C-alpha positions in Angstrom: 108.4 106.2 125.3 109.8 103.7 122.8 111.6 100.5 123.8 115.0 102.1 122.9 114.2 105.2 125.0 113.2 102.9 128.0 116.5 101.0 127.6 118.5 104.2 127.5 116.7 105.4 130.6 117.5 102.2 132.4 121.2 102.5 131.5 121.1 106.1 132.8 119.5 105.1 136.1 122.0 102.3 136.5 124.9 104.7 136.0 123.5 107.2 138.4 122.9 104.5 141.1 126.4 103.2 140.6 127.8 106.7 141.3 126.0 106.6 144.6 127.2 103.1 145.6 130.6 102.7 143.9 132.5 103.3 147.1 131.3 99.8 148.1 133.0 98.2 145.0 135.8 96.8 147.1 133.3 94.3 148.6 132.7 92.7 145.2 135.2 90.1 144.1 135.2 88.6 140.6 134.8 84.9 141.0 134.3 83.2 137.7 133.4 83.9 134.1 131.2 81.6 132.0 129.3 81.8 128.8 127.0 84.9 129.0 127.7 85.6 132.7 130.3 86.7 135.2 129.9 85.6 138.8 130.9 87.7 141.8 131.1 87.1 145.5 130.0 90.2 147.5 131.0 90.5 151.2 128.0 91.5 153.2 128.4 94.2 155.8 126.1 96.9 157.3 126.2 98.9 154.1 125.9 96.2 151.5 123.0 94.6 153.4 121.0 97.7 152.7 121.4 97.3 148.9 118.6 95.8 146.8 119.3 92.8 144.6 119.4 95.2 141.6 121.9 97.4 143.4 124.2 94.4 143.9 124.0 93.6 140.2 124.7 97.3 139.3 127.6 97.4 141.8 129.2 94.2 140.4 128.8 95.4 136.8 130.1 98.9 137.6 127.0 100.7 136.6 126.2 98.8 133.4 123.9 95.9 134.1 122.3 96.3 130.7 121.6 92.5 130.5 120.6 92.1 134.1 121.6 89.4 136.5 120.5 87.3 139.4 121.3 86.6 143.0 122.5 83.0 143.2 122.8 82.4 147.0 121.1 83.4 150.2 122.4 86.5 151.8 124.8 85.5 154.6 128.4 86.6 155.1 128.7 86.8 151.4 126.2 86.6 148.5 126.8 85.2 145.0 125.8 87.6 142.2 125.6 86.6 138.5 125.8 89.4 136.0 124.6 88.5 132.5 126.9 89.5 129.6 126.8 89.3 125.9 
């Protein structure tokens, strides 16, 4: 599989996963935008605690997450999620 094919497969997987978890989108609140990233605060509850770090990034970026992201705080009542942008 070429690099482009792998990238397209990743985007497809992200979109499919988002369809499964998008009902949790109201737990993600946009916090700030900076150069090359948007930061969100996600309220942690029984459902969002089950999500992987990648799932949280996909949730915040509404299925895109083509540039990735990072978890910026420990998981407590909320978690800070940075989504990388262009």
